[in-house]
N, C-alpha and C positions, 0 to 999 in steps of 0.2 A: 572836344579837346584835343584829340590826335591826330587829326586829318591833317593838319598843315605841318606835321612834323616828319622830317625825313626818317624812313625806316620804320614807320607805323602803319598799322592797318587801320582803314576806316571804320566807323561804327557799323557800316553793312557787311564788313567782313568778320574774320575771326578776332578774338581778343588780341590787344597790342601786346607784341612780343620784343624784346630787344636782346640782341646777343653781345655780351660783353665779355672778351676775353676768357672764351671756354666756357661760359655760362649763359644760359637763357632765361631771362626774366619775363613772367607774365606779369605786364604793369596793370591789369585789372586788380591785382592783389591790393592796389593802394586804393580802390574806390571806398571813399568814406574814411580812410585812415587818417591820423594826425600825430602830430610828434609833440610831446610836452617835454619841460625842461625846467632845470632850477633856475627859479625867476625871483626869488625873495630879494629883499633889498641888498645890495653889495654883489650881487652875482656878476660873474664876469664872462657868462655865455656869450659869445660873439656870433654875429653873422656876417658873411660876406659874399658878394656875388661873384660867380666863376662861369668861365667858359666852358669847363669840363663837362657840365651835364648837356649842353648843347651837341658837343662832338660825340659824346656817348649815346645821345638819341633818349637821354631820360629827363629832358626839360619838363617841369611842373611835377616831378616825382622825387626829388632829392629830399633830404632831411630837413633842410632849411626851408623848403617851399612847402611842406607838409606841417610845419610848426602852426599852431592855433595862434600864437602871438608871438612877437618878436620885439627885441629891444632895438633902438635906433631908429632914424628917419628913412635909412635905406638897406632894409633887411634883404639878404641873399641866400645863395643856394648852400653855402658851406656853413658848418656848425663848429665852432672851435671851443673845447672845452679847456679852459685856461688852469694852470695851477693855483690854487685858493685854498685858504686855511680848511673850508670844507669842500670835499669833492664835487666839481660839476658834473652833471648828468643830464642826459636826455633819454626820452623813452618813446618808441614806436609803437603806437596803439592801432592794431587791426579794427577794423568794423566789424559789427555781428559776432558770429561765432568764431571769427578768426579765419587764418589761412590754413587749409588742411595740408598736412605733412604726407606724402606718397612716397612709394618706393623709389621714386626717380626724382620726385620734387621735393627733396630733403635737405638742401644746404641753404644755410643763411650766409650771404655774402656780404661783406663790408667794404666800402672804398673810401681810403683816408689819403689825404695829400701829404706826401713827405717831400722834406727838403733834400734827402739824400738822393744822390744820382748813381748809387753802386751798389746799394742794396737796402734791405729793411733796416731801418733806425730804431733805436730805442724808444725815442718819442713817438714814433709811429704805432708802438705796441703798448703804449703806456695807459691802456684802459682795461676795463673788464666788462662783461656781458652777463645778464641774468635773463632768463628765457621764462616767460609765463609766471613772473614774480614768485618763482619757486623758492627764494632765498639762499640758492646755490649760485655762487659766482664762477665765472670762469675767465682767467686772464687772457688776453690777446694772445701771449706767447705760447699757450697751450692750445691754442684752435688747430684744428685739422690741417690746415696749411696756411702760411703767410708768405705771400709773393710779391717782390718789387717789380712793378710795371713801368717800363721807360715812358717819358712824357710824350713820345711821338705816337704811343698807341691811342692817345686821347687828344691829339692836336686839335684846334688851335691853341689850347692853352700852353703858354710858353714855360719851361723851366721848372715845372712842378711835376714830380714823378708821382707814382700812386702805389699805396699799399693795397693789395688785395686779401683780405682775411676771411678765410672759409671755415665756417663751422658745420660739420656734417650733424644735423640735429639729432639723428639718431644715436650718437655718441655723447650727447651732452642732455641728456635727461627726457627727450621725447622719442615718441614712438610712431611707426607709421600707423595712420589711422588718427592720430592727435591732430588739434589744431594749435596753431601758434597764436597767441592772442596778443603778448606784449613782449617786446625786447628793450631792456634798460641797458644802456651803455654809461659806465662812470669812469671818470678819470681817476687813476690810481694814486697820483701825485697830489697829495694834500698838504705839501709844506712850501718851502720857499724856492722850490726848483723852477725851470722853465717848460715843464712838459705840456704841451698844448696841442693834442692829436685834433687834427682836422678832418671832420666827416663830412662827406659829401651824398654819398648813395649807400642803401642796404636794403637788401630784400631778398625772399626765399626764390631759390634758382635751381635749374636741373643742370648738372654738369653735362657737356657734350663731349665724347673723347675724340681725340684727332684720329683719322683725318676728318671726321664728321663736321668739326668745327670750321674747317676751311670751306668745305662744301656749303654749309649752311651760310656762311658769310656771302657765297657767290650766288645763291639762288633766291635770297631775300625772303620776304615774308610769306610767299606763296609756299615756299618749301618750309618755312617753319609752322604754317598753318596745318600743311598736310601731315608733317612730323608729329604735331601735336594730336592730330586726329587717329594716326595710327597707334601713337602711344597709348591714347584713351581706349581704343578698340582692344588692344592688347590687354589693358588693365581690366576690362569689362568682360 
C-alpha cells in the first residue's frame, strides 16, 4: 500500500511515518480504521478529490478515503460538512482496541481547508469534536492550538490554505495509557448560514519541537525510524 508513495517506508522497513508541519504521524494507526458520517436522506455531506493529500504524503489515509460508503459517483479525499437544519457529522473509528495514547504520542491533529489567506477564519473552526463517545463536546476554537498554514506548505494544491487544529488529548478527557477509539466531528452551524468546514486529514501525532522538525525533514524516513526506536526504548 505504501511502497509507491513518496516519503513512506516499505513493508520491510519500519511502520510508515509522515512529517506534516511539525507533527509526526504513524500512518499504521489507520490500519482497519473507517469513517462513518451522516448519511440519511437529505444529507449534504460532500466528498471532493484534492491534491493536498498527495503533496502531504497521506494519500489513501484521508478522512474521505477512509469512509466506508460515499455519496456521488466520484467521491474524493475531502469531506465537507455543509450547513443544514440538522448538523452534519463524521466519525473516525479506529480498529480493535484503538490508538494508544502515550506521553509523546498524545495529540489529535485535524487539517481543514480554509478560504482565508491571512489567518484562521470562523468557518474553519465552526465544528466541535467528541472523543470516545464521551458525551463531552469540544469546540474547535477551544483546541490546544489553531494555526493557519499557507498553501505553499502543501503545494501543488493551489490557492487553498489549511487550518491545523491540535488537541492535546490529555487536556480533553484522555490520559496516558488510554486508547482513542472514536473521534466524532460535528458542524456547529445548524441553521441557514454558510458554514461548511472542509476536512482532509486527521490523526494522532507526536509534536516535534524546533529545530528537530527541520532536521527530520532532511534525514527522511531512516531518521524517523531511528527516532521512533529511541523513543520506544526510552519509554521501555
